[in-house]
VOPAGU-2260 file (C-alpha; in pm, 1 decimal, decimal comma):
REM VOPAGU-2260
SITE   aa  ch    i         X         Y         Z
SITE  MET   A    0   -5047,7   29215,4    2052,1
SITE  ASN   A    1   -5251,7   29315,0    2366,3
SITE  GLU   A    2   -5590,1   29449,3    2361,8
SITE  LYS   A    3   -5490,9   29833,2    2344,1
SITE  THR   A    4   -5260,4   29778,9    2052,2
SITE  SER   A    5   -5509,4   29561,6    1863,3
SITE  LYS   A    6   -5752,7   29837,7    1912,3
SITE  PHE   A    7   -5519,4   30100,6    1778,6
SITE  VAL   A    8   -5441,3   29911,5    1457,2
SITE  ARG   A    9   -5754,0   29793,8    1368,3
SITE  ASP   A   10   -5881,7   30153,3    1390,0
SITE  ARG   A   11   -5598,5   30222,8    1152,7
SITE  PHE   A   12   -5683,9   29933,7     913,6
SITE  ALA   A   13   -6046,6   30046,8     950,0
SITE  GLU   A   14   -5963,3   30422,7     819,3
SITE  PHE   A   15   -5770,3   30285,3     552,3
SITE  TYR   A   16   -6061,5   30036,5     398,3
SITE  GLU   A   17   -6300,9   30328,9     452,3
SITE  ASN   A   18   -6073,7   30576,0     289,4
SITE  GLU   A   19   -5891,6   30384,3      11,1
SITE  SER   A   20   -6065,1   30076,3     -83,8
SITE  GLN   A   21   -6100,2   30196,9    -400,1
SITE  ARG   A   22   -5774,1   30095,2    -439,9
SITE  VAL   A   23   -5846,5   29736,1    -428,6
SITE  ALA   A   24   -5907,1   29568,7    -774,2
SITE  ALA   A   25   -6083,0   29260,1    -858,6
SITE  PRO   A   26   -5888,6   28972,1    -963,4
SITE  THR   A   27   -5946,8   28833,8   -1298,7
SITE  SER   A   28   -6304,5   28674,3   -1307,3
SITE  ILE   A   29   -6401,7   28763,5    -956,3
SITE  GLU   A   30   -6687,2   28532,3    -921,9
SITE  GLN   A   31   -6501,4   28229,7    -951,3
SITE  ARG   A   32   -6256,1   28318,6    -695,5
SITE  GLU   A   33   -6283,2   28207,4    -362,1
SITE  PHE   A   34   -6183,9   28451,7     -54,9
SITE  GLY   A   35   -6046,0   28445,6     275,4
SITE  PHE   A   36   -6002,3   28691,7     561,7
SITE  LEU   A   37   -5822,2   28675,6     878,5
SITE  LEU   A   38   -5993,6   28881,5    1133,2
SITE  PHE   A   39   -5875,1   29067,8    1419,0
SITE  GLU   A   40   -6104,7   28930,0    1682,3
SITE  GLY   A   41   -5926,9   28594,9    1801,0
SITE  GLU   A   42   -5750,9   28618,1    1428,4
SITE  VAL   A   43   -6053,6   28376,3    1321,6
SITE  MET   A   44   -6016,5   28294,9     950,1
SITE  ILE   A   45   -6313,9   28326,0     736,9
SITE  ARG   A   46   -6296,0   28091,6     413,4
SITE  HIS   A   47   -6506,9   28015,4     144,7
SITE  LYS   A   48   -6634,9   28375,5      50,0
SITE  GLY   A   49   -6734,0   28461,2    -293,3
SITE  PHE   A   50   -6818,5   28791,5    -431,4
SITE  SER   A   51   -6977,0   28848,1    -769,8
SITE  ILE   A   52   -6871,7   29197,3    -834,4
SITE  LEU   A   53   -6608,2   29446,9    -698,8
SITE  GLU   A   54   -6807,2   29678,5    -483,7
SITE  GLU   A   55   -6936,2   29362,0    -255,7
SITE  LEU   A   56   -6582,6   29311,5    -178,9
SITE  ARG   A   57   -6488,7   29667,3    -116,6
SITE  SER   A   58   -6792,1   29697,1      89,6
SITE  PHE   A   59   -6697,4   29378,9     288,5
SITE  LEU   A   60   -6351,6   29525,4     391,8
SITE  LYS   A   61   -6510,0   29818,1     528,5
SITE  LYS   A   62   -6746,9   29626,6     745,2
SITE  SER   A   63   -6505,1   29320,0     878,2
SITE  VAL   A   64   -6171,3   29519,4     859,5
SITE  PRO   A   65   -5962,2   29229,7     810,3
SITE  LEU   A   66   -5605,4   29188,5     942,0
SITE  HIS   A   67   -5536,2   29005,5     588,5
SITE  VAL   A   68   -5698,6   28947,4     255,2
SITE  TYR   A   69   -5660,0   28666,3      51,4
SITE  TYR   A   70   -5813,4   28526,4    -281,7
SITE  SER   A   71   -5769,4   28164,0    -462,7
SITE  THR   A   72   -5531,8   28131,7    -762,1
SITE  ALA   A   73   -5783,0   27898,5    -869,2
SITE  TYR   A   74   -6105,9   27918,6   -1066,4
SITE  TYR   A   75   -6449,9   27766,3    -941,5
SITE  GLU   A   76   -6802,2   27703,3   -1054,3
SITE  MET   A   77   -6915,3   27777,0    -699,9
SITE  PRO   A   78   -6650,7   27916,6    -472,5
SITE  GLU   A   79   -6828,6   27954,0    -173,2
SITE  GLU   A   80   -6921,7   27563,2    -148,1
SITE  GLU   A   81   -6669,8   27344,0      89,4
SITE  MET   A   82   -6379,0   27238,0    -130,5
SITE  GLU   A   83   -6523,6   26908,6    -282,4
SITE  LYS   A   84   -6811,2   27070,0    -387,6
SITE  LYS   A   85   -6643,2   27392,4    -547,8
SITE  GLY   A   86   -6608,6   27240,8    -914,3
SITE  TRP   A   87   -6228,7   27334,0    -985,2
SITE  LEU   A   88   -6184,4   27518,7   -1311,9
SITE  GLY   A   89   -5828,7   27553,4   -1308,6
SITE  ALA   A   90   -5568,5   27770,6   -1143,3
SITE  ASP   A   91   -5301,3   28083,0   -1225,7
SITE  MET   A   92   -4957,3   28012,2   -1139,8
SITE  HIS   A   93   -4831,3   28202,2    -830,4
SITE  PHE   A   94   -4465,0   28200,2    -696,0
SITE  ASP   A   95   -4387,5   28338,7    -336,2
SITE  ILE   A   96   -3987,9   28453,3    -311,5
SITE  ASP   A   97   -3955,4   28509,9      59,8
SITE  ALA   A   98   -3646,7   28622,7     273,5
SITE  ASP   A   99   -3711,7   28347,3     516,6
SITE  HIS   A  100   -3585,5   28088,9     249,7
SITE  ILE   A  101   -3272,9   28278,9     136,0
SITE  PRO   A  102   -2972,9   28243,6     362,8
SITE  THR   A  103   -2877,0   28603,4     439,9
SITE  ARG   A  104   -2595,3   28711,8     689,5
SITE  CYS   A  105   -2831,5   28995,7     845,7
SITE  ALA   A  106   -3060,4   28725,9     953,2
SITE  LYS   A  107   -2830,0   28641,0    1238,5
SITE  ILE   A  108   -2858,0   29009,2    1336,6
SITE  HIS   A  109   -3223,6   29055,7    1334,2
SITE  ASP   A  110   -3410,9   28762,5    1320,5
SITE  ARG   A  111   -3490,4   28575,5    1667,1
SITE  TRP   A  112   -3660,3   28256,4    1756,5
SITE  THR   A  113   -3776,2   28095,1    2117,8
SITE  CYS   A  114   -3839,1   27751,7    2181,7
SITE  SER   A  115   -4175,9   27733,4    2313,1
SITE  GLY   A  116   -4101,8   27431,7    2497,2
SITE  CYS   A  117   -3808,8   27510,8    2724,3
SITE  GLY   A  118   -3760,3   27887,5    2625,1
SITE  PHE   A  119   -3406,8   27830,4    2474,1
SITE  GLU   A  120   -3332,8   28147,1    2230,4
SITE  GLY   A  121   -3119,8   28146,6    1938,8
SITE  LYS   A  122   -3072,0   28398,1    1629,6
SITE  GLY   A  123   -3070,5   28351,9    1276,1
SITE  ILE   A  124   -3293,0   28077,6    1058,4
SITE  THR   A  125   -3507,1   27876,7    1283,9
SITE  PRO   A  126   -3422,0   27528,9    1321,5
SITE  GLU   A  127   -3590,2   27231,7    1272,4
SITE  LYS   A  128   -3569,4   27110,2    1623,6
SITE  CYS   A  129   -3474,6   27306,0    1923,2
SITE  PRO   A  130   -3109,2   27185,9    2021,3
SITE  MET   A  131   -3172,8   27186,1    2380,3
SITE  CYS   A  132   -3501,6   26982,0    2409,1
SITE  GLY   A  133   -3574,6   26875,8    2063,1
SITE  GLY   A  134   -3900,4   27057,2    2036,1
SITE  GLN   A  135   -4031,2   27151,4    1711,7
SITE  SER   A  136   -4274,0   27457,7    1847,1
SITE  PHE   A  137   -4118,6   27796,5    1816,0
SITE  ASP   A  138   -4190,9   28170,8    1840,9
SITE  GLU   A  139   -4023,2   28346,8    1577,2
SITE  LYS   A  140   -3939,7   28719,3    1523,6
SITE  THR   A  141   -3833,4   28823,6    1182,9
SITE  TRP   A  142   -3709,6   29151,2    1053,6
SITE  PRO   A  143   -3776,9   29304,8     691,1
SITE  CYS   A  144   -3453,8   29495,2     641,0
SITE  GLU   A  145   -3330,9   29633,2     334,3
SITE  ALA   A  146   -3033,0   29396,0     242,7
SITE  CYS   A  147   -3312,6   29066,9     285,8
SITE  LEU   A  148   -3589,3   29239,6      77,1
SITE  GLU   A  149   -3277,1   29314,3    -192,9
SITE  SER   A  150   -3200,5   28952,7    -192,3
SITE  ALA   A  151   -3549,0   28868,3    -258,1
SITE  LYS   A  152   -3544,8   29119,4    -507,6
SITE  GLN   A  153   -3280,9   28967,0    -692,3
SITE  GLU   A  154   -3451,3   28608,5    -712,1
SITE  THR   A  155   -3763,8   28776,1    -836,8
SITE  VAL   A  156   -3525,7   28932,8   -1139,6
SITE  LYS   A  157   -3420,6   28601,2   -1181,6
SITE  LEU   A  158   -3719,0   28413,9   -1177,5
SITE  VAL   A  159   -3881,7   28642,6   -1421,4
SITE  ASP   A  160   -3604,1   28614,3   -1673,3
SITE  MET   A  161   -3651,6   28237,1   -1650,4
SITE  LEU   A  162   -4021,8   28253,5   -1713,5
SITE  THR   A  163   -3939,1   28456,6   -2026,2
SITE  GLN   A  164   -3641,4   28361,2   -2176,5
SITE  ASP   A  165   -3678,3   27945,2   -2058,6
SITE  PHE   A  166   -4064,3   27918,9   -2067,6
SITE  GLY   A  167   -4166,0   28205,6   -2334,5
SITE  PHE   A  168   -4424,6   28361,2   -2102,3
SITE  SER   A  169   -4494,4   28745,8   -2234,2
SITE  THR   A  170   -4444,0   29009,1   -1957,9
SITE  ASP   A  171   -4808,5   29096,2   -2023,2
SITE  GLU   A  172   -4910,6   28755,4   -1868,1
SITE  ILE   A  173   -4652,5   28825,3   -1562,2
SITE  VAL   A  174   -4799,9   29012,4   -1261,1
SITE  VAL   A  175   -4523,9   29123,3    -987,2
SITE  SER   A  176   -4568,4   29232,3    -637,0
SITE  PHE   A  177   -4398,1   29339,4    -294,7
SITE  SER   A  178   -4571,6   29110,4     -22,0
SITE  GLY   A  179   -4577,6   29374,3     210,5
SITE  HIS   A  180   -4368,8   29195,4     438,9
SITE  ARG   A  181   -4026,5   29000,9     356,5
SITE  GLY   A  182   -4053,6   28931,1       5,0
SITE  TYR   A  183   -4191,3   28908,3    -384,9
SITE  HIS   A  184   -4469,6   28750,6    -546,8
SITE  VAL   A  185   -4493,9   28637,3    -908,0
SITE  HIS   A  186   -4819,9   28562,9   -1057,2
SITE  VAL   A  187   -4876,1   28395,0   -1412,1
SITE  GLU   A  188   -5229,6   28413,9   -1571,1
SITE  ASN   A  189   -5217,5   28226,7   -1887,0
SITE  ASN   A  190   -5467,8   27961,3   -2042,5
SITE  GLU   A  191   -5245,3   27675,6   -2077,0
SITE  ILE   A  192   -5100,4   27728,8   -1759,7
SITE  ARG   A  193   -5425,7   27734,2   -1579,9
SITE  GLU   A  194   -5503,3   27380,6   -1674,9
SITE  LEU   A  195   -5202,5   27215,3   -1520,3
SITE  ASP   A  196   -5239,2   26994,9   -1235,3
SITE  SER   A  197   -4994,1   26973,8    -914,6
SITE  ILE   A  198   -4756,2   26727,2   -1070,9
SITE  ALA   A  199   -4682,1   26941,4   -1358,5
SITE  ARG   A  200   -4660,6   27245,4   -1164,9
SITE  LYS   A  201   -4385,4   27064,6    -958,1
SITE  GLU   A  202   -4183,3   26993,5   -1278,5
SITE  ILE   A  203   -4186,4   27375,9   -1339,6
SITE  ALA   A  204   -4095,3   27448,2    -978,5
SITE  ASP   A  205   -3783,2   27164,8   -1012,8
SITE  TYR   A  206   -3664,4   27320,6   -1339,2
SITE  ILE   A  207   -3707,5   27687,9   -1147,7
SITE  THR   A  208   -3518,1   27564,7    -841,6
SITE  GLY   A  209   -3247,6   27340,9   -1026,5
SITE  THR   A  210   -3389,2   27062,9    -842,3
SITE  GLY   A  211   -3215,5   26717,0    -958,2
SITE  LEU   A  212   -2996,2   26913,3   -1182,2
SITE  GLU   A  213   -2643,1   26780,3   -1180,3
SITE  ALA   A  214   -2356,8   26989,5   -1364,4
SITE  ARG   A  215   -2183,2   26691,1   -1461,8
SITE  PHE   A  216   -2411,3   26617,4   -1723,8
SITE  HIS   A  217   -2344,9   26957,5   -1876,5
SITE  GLY   A  218   -1939,2   26910,9   -1881,9
SITE  VAL   A  219   -1835,3   26644,2   -2120,6
SITE  GLU   A  220   -1495,8   26465,3   -2120,3
SITE  LYS   A  221   -1375,0   26406,5   -2501,8
SITE  ILE   A  222   -1079,7   26170,3   -2589,1
SITE  GLY   A  223    -871,2   26355,5   -2873,2
SITE  GLY   A  224    -713,6   26189,8   -3164,8
SITE  ARG   A  225    -386,7   26130,8   -2969,1
SITE  GLY   A  226    -575,6   26044,1   -2644,5
SITE  LEU   A  227    -558,7   26384,8   -2510,5
SITE  ARG   A  228    -835,6   26449,3   -2274,1
SITE  THR   A  229   -1017,8   26751,7   -2318,1
SITE  MET   A  230   -1343,5   26906,3   -2168,8
SITE  ALA   A  231   -1612,2   27075,1   -2323,9
SITE  GLY   A  232   -1841,1   27264,3   -2079,6
SITE  PRO   A  233   -2121,4   27551,8   -2108,0
SITE  ARG   A  234   -2091,3   27873,0   -2263,1
SITE  LEU   A  235   -2245,4   28194,9   -2176,8
SITE  SER   A  236   -2408,8   28213,1   -2491,8
SITE  ASP   A  237   -2571,4   27889,9   -2449,7
SITE  SER   A  238   -2982,0   27876,9   -2388,2
SITE  GLY   A  239   -3173,1   27711,6   -2086,4
SITE  TRP   A  240   -2972,5   27568,1   -1778,4
SITE  ARG   A  241   -2620,3   27558,1   -2000,5
SITE  GLY   A  242   -2633,4   27914,1   -2021,1
SITE  ARG   A  243   -2707,2   27948,4   -1679,3
SITE  ILE   A  244   -2444,0   27734,0   -1523,3
SITE  ALA   A  245   -2207,9   27890,0   -1711,0
SITE  GLU   A  246   -2307,1   28223,1   -1597,1
SITE  GLY   A  247   -2356,2   28080,5   -1214,3
SITE  THR   A  248   -2004,5   27974,2   -1238,0
SITE  TYR   A  249   -1862,4   28312,2   -1392,2
SITE  GLU   A  250   -2040,1   28495,9   -1106,5
SITE  PHE   A  251   -1859,5   28249,5    -861,8
SITE  LEU   A  252   -1510,1   28279,4   -1022,8
SITE  LYS   A  253   -1523,8   28617,6   -1052,8
SITE  GLU   A  254   -1599,9   28688,2    -680,8
SITE  SER   A  255   -1436,1   28368,7    -503,7
SITE  SER   A  256   -1167,9   28369,3    -248,3
SITE  ARG   A  257    -937,7   28095,4    -145,7
SITE  ASP   A  258   -1165,6   28008,8     147,1
SITE  ASP   A  259   -1486,8   28041,6     -74,3
SITE  LEU   A  260   -1313,7   27765,8    -293,2
SITE  GLN   A  261   -1185,0   27518,5     -20,0
SITE  ARG   A  262   -1567,4   27529,9      97,4
SITE  LEU   A  263   -1670,8   27350,6    -188,6
SITE  GLY   A  264   -1401,0   27075,5     -84,0
SITE  LEU   A  265   -1152,7   27133,1    -373,9
SITE  LYS   A  266    -819,8   26987,4    -328,7
SITE  ARG   A  267    -532,3   27242,1    -251,3
SITE  LYS   A  268    -388,8   27238,2    -595,3
SITE  VAL   A  269    -703,0   27283,9    -742,9
SITE  VAL   A  270    -755,7   27576,1    -549,6
SITE  ASP   A  271    -435,3   27733,7    -596,3
SITE  ALA   A  272    -460,1   27682,7    -965,0
SITE  VAL   A  273    -782,5   27887,4    -998,7
SITE  ILE   A  274    -653,8   28163,6    -777,1
SITE  THR   A  275    -329,4   28179,7    -978,2
SITE  ASN   A  276    -498,8   28200,3   -1312,4
SITE  ASN   A  277    -813,3   28375,0   -1221,9
SITE  ASP   A  278    -758,3   28657,3   -1472,0
SITE  ALA   A  279    -694,9   28420,9   -1744,7
SITE  ILE   A  280   -1055,8   28242,0   -1661,0
SITE  MET   A  281   -1220,7   28551,4   -1649,2
SITE  ARG   A  282   -1071,4   28652,3   -2033,0
SITE  SER   A  283   -1167,2   28286,1   -2141,2
SITE  TRP   A  284   -1535,7   28348,1   -2100,7
SITE  LYS   A  285   -1524,0   28577,6   -2452,8
SITE  SER   A  286   -1481,4   28236,8   -2640,3
SITE  SER   A  287   -1529,3   27884,2   -2484,6
SITE  GLY   A  288   -1506,1   27933,0   -2150,5
SITE  PRO   A  289   -1207,4   27777,4   -1902,8
SITE  TRP   A  290   -1224,5   27424,3   -1898,7
SITE  ASN   A  291    -941,2   27325,5   -2080,5
SITE  LEU   A  292    -737,9   27606,5   -1999,0
SITE  ILE   A  293    -571,5   27569,2   -1679,1
SITE  ARG   A  294    -347,2   27259,0   -1584,8
SITE  GLY   A  295    -426,7   27136,9   -1264,8
SITE  VAL   A  296    -786,3   27164,2   -1247,3
SITE  GLY   A  297    -986,4   26853,9   -1438,0
SITE  PRO   A  298   -1317,5   26771,0   -1482,8
SITE  GLU   A  299   -1375,5   26657,0   -1145,2
SITE  GLY   A  300   -1302,0   26979,1   -1022,1
SITE  TRP   A  301   -1478,8   27174,8   -1248,8
SITE  LYS   A  302   -1797,6   26941,1   -1196,6
SITE  VAL   A  303   -1775,8   27071,3    -825,8
SITE  ILE   A  304   -1761,4   27433,4    -932,5
SITE  MET   A  305   -1999,0   27415,6   -1197,0
SITE  GLN   A  306   -2259,3   27291,1    -933,2
SITE  LYS   A  307   -2205,0   27577,2    -728,3
SITE  GLY   A  308   -2291,6   27763,1   -1012,5
SITE  VAL   A  309   -2651,3   27577,8   -1033,4
SITE  GLU   A  310   -2694,6   27691,7    -690,6
SITE  ILE   A  311   -2603,4   28060,5    -748,3
SITE  GLN   A  312   -2875,0   28046,6   -1051,7
SITE  SER   A  313   -3155,1   27849,4    -885,8
SITE  VAL   A  314   -3455,5   28071,1    -740,5
SITE  LYS   A  315   -3558,4   28035,6    -390,3
SITE  ILE   A  316   -3925,4   28015,4    -405,4
SITE  ASP   A  317   -4151,6   27852,8    -177,3
SITE  THR   A  318   -4264,5   27529,9    -387,8
SITE  VAL   A  319   -4544,4   27426,7    -151,4
SITE  VAL   A  320   -4695,6   27765,9    -294,6
SITE  THR   A  321   -4627,3   27657,3    -695,1
SITE  THR   A  322   -4743,4   27329,5    -693,1
SITE  ASP   A  323   -5094,7   27431,8    -455,5
SITE  ILE   A  324   -5380,9   27428,7    -696,9
SITE  HIS   A  325   -5630,1   27568,5    -435,8
SITE  ARG   A  326   -5356,7   27802,2    -292,2
SITE  LEU   A  327   -5486,7   28141,8    -133,7
SITE  ILE   A  328   -5256,2   28436,0    -186,5
SITE  ARG   A  329   -5251,9   28798,9     -77,7
SITE  LEU   A  330   -5491,7   29031,9    -260,9
SITE  ALA   A  331   -5322,9   29295,9    -437,2
SITE  ASN   A  332   -5355,8   29664,7    -259,3
SITE  THR   A  333   -5478,4   29532,1      71,5
SITE  LEU   A  334   -5260,4   29549,1     408,2
SITE  ASN   A  335   -5033,3   29289,0     532,7
SITE  GLY   A  336   -5100,7   29259,8     914,7
SITE  LYS   A  337   -4744,5   29177,6     969,9
SITE  THR   A  338   -4656,2   29531,2     881,5
SITE  GLY   A  339   -4950,1   29740,7     809,3
SITE  LEU   A  340   -4767,4   29793,2     464,1
SITE  MET   A  341   -4956,9   29710,7     134,7
SITE  LYS   A  342   -4898,9   29454,2    -108,0
SITE  VAL   A  343   -4822,2   29669,7    -415,7
SITE  THR   A  344   -4813,1   29552,6    -755,3
SITE  PHE   A  345   -4581,7   29732,1   -1036,0
SITE  PRO   A  346   -4478,9   29660,3   -1400,6
SITE  VAL   A  347   -4218,5   29386,8   -1447,0
SITE  LYS   A  348   -3970,0   29626,6   -1618,9
SITE  SER   A  349   -3950,5   29817,3   -1294,8
SITE  ILE   A  350   -3832,1   29599,8   -1047,2
SITE  GLU   A  351   -3488,5   29713,6   -1013,4
SITE  GLU   A  352   -3589,4   30056,0    -928,2
SITE  PHE   A  353   -3927,0   29921,5    -682,4
SITE  ASP   A  354   -3829,0   30077,2    -352,3
SITE  PRO   A  355   -4042,4   29865,5    -106,3
SITE  PHE   A  356   -3992,5   30067,2     198,7
SITE  LYS   A  357   -4166,8   30392,6      28,5
SITE  GLU   A  358   -4406,6   30264,4    -235,5
SITE  ALA   A  359   -4595,6   30021,6     -14,8
SITE  ILE   A  360   -4656,2   30260,3     265,8
SITE  ALA   A  361   -5044,8   30304,5     353,7
SITE  PHE   A  362   -5030,0   30537,7     645,0
SITE  LYS   A  363   -4911,5   30899,9     548,5
SITE  GLU   A  364   -5062,2   31111,5     834,5
SITE  GLY   A  365   -5064,7   31133,4    1251,9
SITE  ARG   A  366   -4844,5   31012,6    1501,2
SITE  ALA   A  367   -4846,5   30778,7    1779,4
SITE  THR   A  368   -4665,9   30726,6    2111,7
SITE  VAL   A  369   -4539,8   30360,9    2140,6
SITE  THR   A  370   -4349,0   30138,7    2394,4
SITE  VAL   A  371   -4036,4   29963,6    2183,7
SITE  ASP   A  372   -3905,5   29662,8    2334,5
SITE  GLU   A  373   -3649,7   29642,6    2083,0
SITE  ALA   A  374   -3597,0   29721,5    1728,3
SITE  PRO   A  375   -3317,0   29775,0    1470,6
SITE  HIS   A  376   -3244,4   30062,8    1242,6
SITE  PHE   A  377   -3493,6   30101,8     950,7
SITE  ARG   A  378   -3622,6   30332,1     733,4
SITE  LEU   A  379   -3982,9   30402,1     577,4
SITE  GLY   A  380   -4012,9   30648,6     313,9
SITE  GLU   A  381   -3748,6   30944,7     340,6
SITE  GLU   A  382   -3716,5   30923,3     745,0
SITE  THR   A  383   -3546,3   30664,9     905,0
SITE  PHE   A  384   -3610,9   30535,3    1279,2
SITE  GLY   A  385   -3420,3   30354,7    1565,2
SITE  PRO   A  386   -3247,1   30164,0    1703,6
SITE  PHE   A  387   -3494,4   30130,8    1979,4
SITE  LYS   A  388   -3456,1   29949,1    2307,4
SITE  ASN   A  389   -3685,9   29968,7    2584,8
SITE  GLN   A  390   -3792,2   30329,1    2480,6
SITE  ARG   A  391   -4127,4   30533,3    2469,8
SITE  VAL   A  392   -4099,6   30723,1    2139,3
SITE  GLU   A  393   -4363,4   30934,0    1946,5
SITE  LEU   A  394   -4357,4   30813,5    1565,4
SITE  PRO   A  395   -4519,4   30893,1    1242,9
SITE  THR   A  396   -4806,1   30637,2    1232,7
SITE  ALA   A  397   -4653,6   30429,3     928,4
SITE  PRO   A  398   -4351,4   30338,6    1133,8
SITE  ALA   A  399   -4535,6   30293,2    1457,7
SITE  VAL   A  400   -4804,0   30068,3    1296,3
SITE  PHE   A  401   -4531,8   29887,8    1152,0
SITE  LEU   A  402   -4336,2   29834,8    1486,7
SITE  LEU   A  403   -4682,8   29732,8    1648,9
SITE  CYS   A  404   -4730,8   29460,6    1386,0
SITE  LYS   A  405   -4436,1   29286,4    1432,6
SITE  ASP   A  406   -4485,4   29287,2    1803,3
SITE  PHE   A  407   -4176,5   29490,9    1869,3
SITE  ALA   A  408   -4364,7   29748,2    2046,0
SITE  GLN   A  409   -4723,3   29837,0    2229,7
SITE  VAL   A  410   -4917,6   30137,7    2237,3
SITE  ALA   A  411   -4818,9   30361,5    2533,9
SITE  GLU   A  412   -5017,1   30384,5    2837,6
């Protein structure tokens, strides 16, 4: 972002915090939270800030005009001290669901990476190492398209269901938010959760992601009285991961093609049996499931298919965020410096209806002329824009700031 572009974006952020700072609400026990701010000037990070009341925080936002605003999931005796002197009192549990962690077909279309060492370029998910020089540093350009955010939303739906059904949390203890970029946040405030250490939180994260879960332990071979081998698998009505494995297996078989089954490494005769008897398999879920239904599909074949069910039902969270008891997270109703959109909180029951490209718009007045390097077709509110390539265009402020923050455009000379 060049100097002129940075000044334009900062001026818009300044106007937002001057006029809309009353939107910013205090987190629970604000006086026990650490705050952090990434500033425009040199992208300097200020940490270990504390505020005793909400108006002090709002005043700071107006004065400093940060690019990003964060607060701690943790509660501290002295939040402004260095980490070893803060006096940890506990922490909320936070989940970060980001499109970066979800394999989507659209990523190969709009996400790009460039090796910082040799300049080699590619599309899709950034590799761990450059295939040309082996370097591990990359310049990444990602795009929050509607398909990406829909994928993240469905992961959020699965997570909330797991938190309420498997862990027994009340929806009153769960706060769901759009991050303002490529995903969603789920925040749990509960007195028992507050005291958990990182190891205990890792156990919860492992459960949610299905880490170490092997479907073979949920499909049991039995020997009948006449030496007949049968298999009893999970049912849709089962609780916990047994029911989730059944649900994932059902979803997979309902939509799977021959190629999908072959990619699991199943033998040809097993694939043929599943494809030929698919209607009967679907009907069988009304009773006990398909485990003994199809000749040619034995225990080993079902275990492979069930493992795919585990993958489908697991929630793609950033486990590092969940296990970190000192984590700084984005403050609700502040601007995300990667897009100029707000982090927006909404009721749990409204997840499916929530429209991030409408509800998170912060700038609703004015226009700006920008030079766009390249950007795909996108929507903000009721309007659509692009695609653009090497174009000078006049846009409403919201999409202009969006492209500038994403570094896909510059303010026109």
